[in-house]
N, C-alpha and C positions, 0 to 999 in steps of 0.2 A: 170454560167455562164456570164461573165461578171462581177464577183463581184472581182476578185483580179484586177481589172482595176481601181475600184472607192476605193481604200485604198493609202490615204496620204503615202508619203513616210515618212519611220520612221527616226529623226535623230538620235538615236541610234546606227544606222547599217552602219552610214558615220563614216571614222576613217579620223582625219586628222593630220597629222605630221608637227613639226615644225623644222626649220633649227636651231633654238637657242635654248641651252639647259633651263631648267625651274629649278630656285633655289628659295628654301625656305628660310625663316628667321630660325635662332637658336631657337628660341621660338616655332616656330609651330613644330619643330623637335621636340624639348623636350618635348613639351606637347603631340603629339603622342605616344613619345616611353613610358610617362609615363601613360597614358591609357592603351598601351600594356601590359605593366610590372604589374600593378597592377590590379588584378583581384576584389577588392571591386568595389561596384557601387560608383556614386558619393554620398555626401551629401545629396542633393534634393533624387535623388533617393530611399534611403537608408531610410530615411525617410519617404517617401511613402510607401514603402515597411512596414515598420513598423506600419504604421497606418493602412496599410490593414491586416496586421497579429491580431492586436491587436481587430480590427473590428470583425475578425472572431471569436476570443476566445470569444469573450463578446457575440456572438450570440450561440457559441456553450456554454457555461457556463450559458445564460438564457434558452435553448431548456432543458438542464439536469435540471436545478433546477425546470422547469416545470414538467418534467415527475418526478420528486422526489415528489413534492408535489401532483401528481395523484397518486403515489404510497402509500405514505401516506395515503393520504384520504380512499384507496382500504383498506389498512391495518387496519384502525382505523375502517371501515364500517364490515370487517371481525371478528372484536372482540368482538365489541357493540353487533353484530349479537348473537355472541359463549355466550358471558355473556346473553344476553337475552334466549336465548335456556338452560343454565343452571339454570336461576332464575325458568322457567319454570318447567321444572325438579324438581327440589326442593321444588316449589308450590303444584306442582301434588304428588309427595309423603308424604308430608305432611297432604293434604287432602284427601289421603287414610287412615287415621286412627292414622298416625304416625307409621305405620310399614317400611315405606320406610325410613324415618330419620334415624331411629334403625339403619337399614342396612347399611346407610350409617355413620355414626357414629362408627359403628363396621368394615367400609373398613377404617376410619380415623384413626381411635384407631392402625388398623393391620400395615399401612403405617408409622405413628409416631414411631413406636417401632421398624419397620425393617430400619428407618434413624437412629436412636436412635444405632441400633447394628452396623450401618457402621461406625457411628461418631467414636463410642468406638474402633472399629478394629482398626481404621485409627488413633487415639490418641497413641493407643499400639504400631502400628507400626513405627510411626513417633518416638515417645519417646526413641524405641530401636536402631532405626538406627542413632538419633540424641546423643545418648549419647556415642554411639562408635565415631562419629565424633566430639564431644567435646573434648573425650578424646584425641585423636589423636591432636586436636588444641590445647589443655594445654600442650601436651608433646614437640611441637614446641615451644610454647612461653617459655615455661621455659626452653628450649634448648637454644634459642636467649639470656635468661636473664643471664643465667649462663656463657656462651660463647660470651660477648658482643665483645672481640676484636677477635674471633675468629670462625663468623658464618659460615663456611666451615664446622665445626664439626657435626653440625646438619643435614647433606644431609640424614640420615637415618630416622629423623622423618620427615622430609619434605616430603621424598617419600611415606610414609606409610600414611600421610594427604592426597598426593593426591589420594592416591588409595581408599581409605574410601570414601571422596568427587565423585570419579567417581562413587563407589558401590553405593551412596546415590541417583546419576544423575540415572544410569541405572534402580533401583528400581522405580523412578518416573517415568520413562519413561515408564516400563513396567503396572506402576498402571494406567496409560493413556489409554492402551491399553483395 
C-alpha cells in the first residue's frame, strides 16, 4: 500500500540521447579490441590465480601427507601386534615340552624343500628357454659379422630371433598367471 511511491526514481531507467556523435581515441579502441581478442587474463590476475592454485595444492599435499602418516602408523601397529602374537605362540610351544617347536621345525623344513623344488624347476626352465634364445642371438650376430656390407641377407635369422624372444615373453607371462 503506498510502497511503490516511496521508492526513489532510478537513474538507470533514464535514457539520454545526444545530438553530437561520441568519439573515442585510437588507444582506447585498441585496448578494448586487444582485451576482447586475448582470452588470457592480465598478468596481475594470472599471478593471483597461480598463487591460489599453489596454495590449494600445498593444502592438499599436507592433507595427503597427514593421511599417509596415519596409515603408516596403523600398519606399524598391526605389524607389531602380529609379531607379538607370533612370539607368544612360539613361547607357548616351547613351554609345552618342545613338542610344538619340533612341529614348527618340521613345517619349516617342508616349506624350505618346497621352495628349493620351485627354484630348481625355474632354473631348469629358464636355462632351456635361454639356451634357445642365445643360439638364435648368436646366429644373428654371426650373420651380421659375415655380411657386414649386405646386412639385408640376415632377415631369416632376425625373424627367428624375434620369434624366439616372443615365445620367451609368452612363457614368462604364462608363468606369472
